[in-house]
C-alpha positions as CSV (number, residue, x, y, z in Angstrom):
1,M,-14.1,-21.4,-6.7
2,N,-12.2,-18.4,-5.3
3,T,-8.7,-17.7,-6.5
4,L,-6.1,-16.1,-4.2
5,L,-5.1,-12.7,-5.5
6,K,-1.4,-11.9,-5.1
7,P,-0.7,-8.3,-4.1
8,S,2.1,-8.2,-6.7
9,T,-0.4,-8.5,-9.5
10,L,-2.0,-5.1,-8.5
11,I,1.4,-3.2,-8.8
12,P,1.5,-2.6,-12.5
13,K,-1.7,-0.5,-12.6
14,G,-2.1,0.3,-8.9
15,L,1.2,1.9,-8.0
16,Q,2.4,5.4,-8.6
17,Y,5.4,7.4,-7.2
18,R,4.9,10.8,-5.6
19,K,7.6,13.3,-4.8
20,I,7.0,14.9,-1.4
21,G,9.8,17.3,-0.4
22,N,13.0,15.4,-0.9
23,L,11.4,12.0,-0.7
24,T,9.9,9.8,-3.4
25,L,7.2,7.6,-2.0
26,F,4.9,4.8,-3.1
27,K,1.2,5.6,-3.4
28,F,-1.9,3.9,-4.9
29,T,-3.2,5.2,-8.1
30,D,-6.6,6.9,-7.9
31,E,-8.1,3.8,-9.6
32,L,-6.8,1.4,-7.0
33,G,-7.7,3.8,-4.2
34,D,-11.2,4.1,-5.4
35,R,-11.5,0.3,-5.7
36,L,-10.2,-0.1,-2.1
37,Q,-12.9,2.4,-1.0
38,T,-15.6,0.5,-2.9
39,L,-14.6,-2.8,-1.4
40,L,-14.5,-1.2,2.1
41,D,-18.0,0.2,1.6
42,R,-19.4,-3.1,0.4
43,K,-17.7,-4.8,3.4
44,K,-19.4,-2.4,5.8
45,A,-22.7,-3.1,4.0
46,D,-22.1,-6.8,4.3
47,T,-22.4,-7.3,0.6
48,L,-18.9,-8.4,-0.2
49,T,-18.5,-11.5,-2.2
50,N,-15.8,-14.1,-1.4
51,Q,-13.7,-13.1,-4.4
52,E,-14.0,-9.4,-3.5
53,N,-12.9,-10.2,0.1
54,L,-9.8,-11.8,-1.4
55,E,-9.2,-8.7,-3.5
56,L,-9.7,-6.5,-0.4
57,E,-7.2,-8.6,1.6
58,A,-4.7,-8.3,-1.3
59,I,-5.0,-4.6,-1.5
60,G,-4.7,-4.3,2.2
61,E,-1.5,-6.3,2.2
62,L,-0.1,-4.1,-0.4
63,D,-1.1,-1.0,1.6
64,E,0.8,-2.4,4.5
65,I,3.9,-3.0,2.4
66,F,3.8,0.4,0.9
67,S,3.4,1.9,4.4
68,Y,6.3,0.0,5.7
69,I,8.5,1.0,2.7
70,N,7.5,4.6,2.9
71,A,8.2,4.8,6.6
72,A,11.7,3.2,6.0
73,I,12.4,5.7,3.3
74,A,11.4,8.6,5.5
75,K,13.6,7.4,8.3
76,L,16.6,7.0,6.0
77,H,16.3,10.6,5.1
78,S,16.3,11.8,8.7
79,P,18.9,9.5,10.4
80,D,19.6,12.2,13.1
81,D,16.2,11.7,14.5
82,D,17.0,8.1,15.4
83,P,20.7,7.2,16.2
84,Q,20.0,3.5,15.3
85,L,19.2,4.5,11.8
86,K,22.4,6.3,11.0
87,L,24.3,5.0,8.1
88,L,27.6,3.4,8.9
89,P,30.7,5.0,7.4
């Protein structure tokens, strides 16, 4: 039986913060990044188990969430680039 892996369970050991210029962004730890690469390699080789496929999907979802949040943070720090993102007085 395969158990669905919630992306939130990966956050305690898989998330780090990185200061880039004046921004603090979310990033995978080296450990989670390496695990993602291993799973992608196994998928490419068609040797991924069902449980590993669920893990890959959870990491992928977390990656999408981090990417979205990081993009939003970056846009908030440069509101002049997009008038729709200017903060209201």
